[in-house]
C-alpha positions in Angstrom: -0.2 -0.1 0.2 1.3 3.4 -1.0 1.8 6.1 1.4 -0.7 8.5 -1.1 -3.5 5.4 -1.2 -6.5 6.7 0.4 -8.3 4.9 3.2 -11.8 4.5 3.9 -13.7 3.6 7.0 -16.1 1.2 7.3 -18.3 -0.8 9.9 -19.2 -4.2 10.0 -22.5 -5.1 11.6 -23.8 -8.6 13.0 -27.1 -7.9 14.8 -28.6 -10.9 17.4 -31.5 -10.5 18.9 -30.3 -8.7 22.5 -27.1 -7.4 21.1 -25.9 -5.8 18.0 -22.2 -6.3 17.3 -20.2 -3.5 15.4 -16.5 -3.5 14.0 -15.5 -0.7 12.8 -12.2 -0.6 10.0 -9.9 1.6 7.8 -9.5 -0.5 4.8 -8.3 0.4 1.5 -11.1 1.7 -1.4 -10.3 -1.8 -3.5 -10.9 -4.3 -0.3 -13.8 -6.6 -1.1 -16.5 -7.2 1.1 -15.9 -10.9 2.1 -11.8 -9.6 3.1 -13.6 -6.9 5.0 -15.3 -9.1 7.0 -12.8 -12.1 7.3 -10.6 -8.8 8.8 -13.3 -7.8 11.2 -12.4 -11.1 13.5 -16.7 -11.2 13.9 -16.5 -14.9 12.2 -14.1 -16.4 14.8 -16.2 -14.5 17.5 -19.6 -15.8 15.8 -18.9 -18.9 13.7 -22.4 -19.9 13.0 -22.1 -17.4 10.5 -21.4 -19.0 7.1 -20.9 -16.4 3.9 -22.1 -19.2 1.7 -25.2 -18.8 3.7 -25.6 -15.4 5.3 -26.6 -12.6 2.9 -24.2 -9.6 3.2 -25.5 -5.8 2.1 -24.8 -2.5 2.7 -27.4 -0.2 4.3 -29.9 -3.0 3.8 -29.1 -3.5 0.3 -27.7 -7.2 -0.4 -24.2 -6.8 -2.0 -21.9 -9.7 -3.1 -18.7 -10.7 -1.2 -16.9 -9.4 -4.0 -18.3 -6.1 -4.1 -16.3 -3.2 -2.8 -17.7 -0.4 -0.8 -17.4 3.1 -0.1 -16.2 5.4 3.2 -18.6 5.6 5.8 -20.4 2.0 4.8 -22.0 -0.2 7.0 -21.9 -3.8 5.6 -24.4 -5.9 7.4 -24.2 -9.4 7.8 -27.9 -11.1 8.0 -29.2 -14.0 10.1 -31.2 -16.5 8.2 -35.2 -16.0 8.7 -36.4 -18.7 11.1 -39.9 -18.7 9.0 -41.0 -17.5 5.8 -43.1 -14.1 6.4 -45.7 -15.1 4.2 -46.3 -18.2 5.7 -46.8 -16.7 9.0 -49.0 -14.0 7.5 -50.9 -16.9 6.1 -51.0 -18.9 9.5 -52.3 -15.3 11.3 -54.8 -14.6 8.7 -56.5 -18.5 9.0 -56.7 -18.1 13.2 -58.3 -14.9 12.8 -60.5 -16.5 10.0 -61.1 -19.6 12.7 -61.5 -17.1 15.6 -64.4 -15.1 14.0 -66.2 -18.1 12.8 -66.2 -19.5 16.7 -67.2 -15.9 17.9 -70.2 -15.9 15.5 -71.3 -20.1 16.5 -71.2 -18.4 20.1 
């Protein structure tokens, strides 16, 4: 790295239900997302993260692991969904329908 090469400041974020891990790093502009995540140390702290499975993004927009980022960007590592949101809505609607039918019968 030449002394005249500009460095950028980025954050790596991994949120769990009760805590949010934020790691600040300084990297060169050509550093790829995967390399930044690896340099952050979050993979050692949270071995459940699998970059082949977990999606990653910058400010809620999905990005590829070979993408580069800009100064001030926040790289987010997303946890897998435990249930499909469509299935949850469908089950709630069915439950509401059953409750309404039961109330009519009273």
